[in-house]
C-alpha positions in Angstrom: 0.0 0.0 0.0 1.5 3.3 -1.0 1.4 6.3 1.3 -0.2 9.5 0.0 2.4 12.0 -1.1 2.7 15.3 0.8 1.1 17.4 -2.0 -1.9 15.0 -2.5 -2.4 14.8 1.3 -2.4 18.5 1.6 -4.9 18.8 -1.3 -7.2 16.4 0.4 -7.0 18.4 3.6 -7.8 21.6 1.8 -10.7 19.9 -0.1 -12.2 18.6 3.2 -11.8 22.0 4.9 -13.4 23.8 1.8 -16.3 21.4 1.8 -16.8 21.9 5.6 -16.7 25.6 5.1 -19.4 25.4 2.4 -21.6 23.4 4.7 -21.1 26.0 7.5 -22.1 28.8 5.1 -25.2 26.9 4.0 -26.2 26.1 7.6 -25.7 29.8 8.6 -27.9 31.0 5.6 -30.6 28.4 6.5 -30.6 29.5 10.2 -30.9 33.1 9.1 -33.8 32.4 6.8 -35.6 30.3 9.3 -35.1 32.7 12.3 -38.4 33.9 13.6 -36.6 36.3 15.9 -35.2 38.4 13.1 -37.1 40.9 11.0 -36.8 40.9 7.2 -34.4 43.8 7.1 -32.1 42.0 9.6 -32.3 38.8 7.7 -31.3 40.6 4.5 -28.4 42.3 6.2 -27.1 39.0 7.6 -27.5 37.2 4.3 -25.5 40.1 2.6 -22.8 39.9 5.2 -22.5 36.1 4.9 -22.6 36.2 1.1 -20.0 39.0 0.6 -17.8 38.2 3.5 -18.2 34.4 3.8 -15.4 33.8 6.4 -16.0 36.7 8.7 -19.8 36.8 8.1 -20.3 33.1 8.9 -18.1 33.3 12.0 -20.0 36.5 13.1 -23.3 34.7 12.7 -22.3 31.7 14.7 -20.7 33.8 17.4 -22.9 36.9 17.6 -25.8 36.7 15.2 -28.0 34.4 17.2 -27.6 36.4 20.3 -27.9 40.0 19.0 -31.3 41.6 19.4 -33.1 43.0 16.4 -33.3 46.8 16.4 -36.1 46.7 13.7 -38.4 44.6 15.8 -40.3 46.0 18.8 
C-alpha cells in the first residue's frame, strides 16, 4: 500500500476544509432564513454579510448573530 504524497495529502485536507466551510455557510444561511426572531431587514443584512464576507460573516453569525437583538423589531 502506497502512502499519500505530501502534496496529495495537503490537497485532500484543503478539499475537506473547503467542503466543511461550504456546509457551514449553507447552515448559517438556513438558520438566518428560518429565524423567527429576526425581522426581514435584519435577515437581508445577515445574508448580505455572509454572502459578501463568507469567512467573517459566517463566524460572526455563529458567534454573535443568534444572540444579538433586532433593532427593527419591537
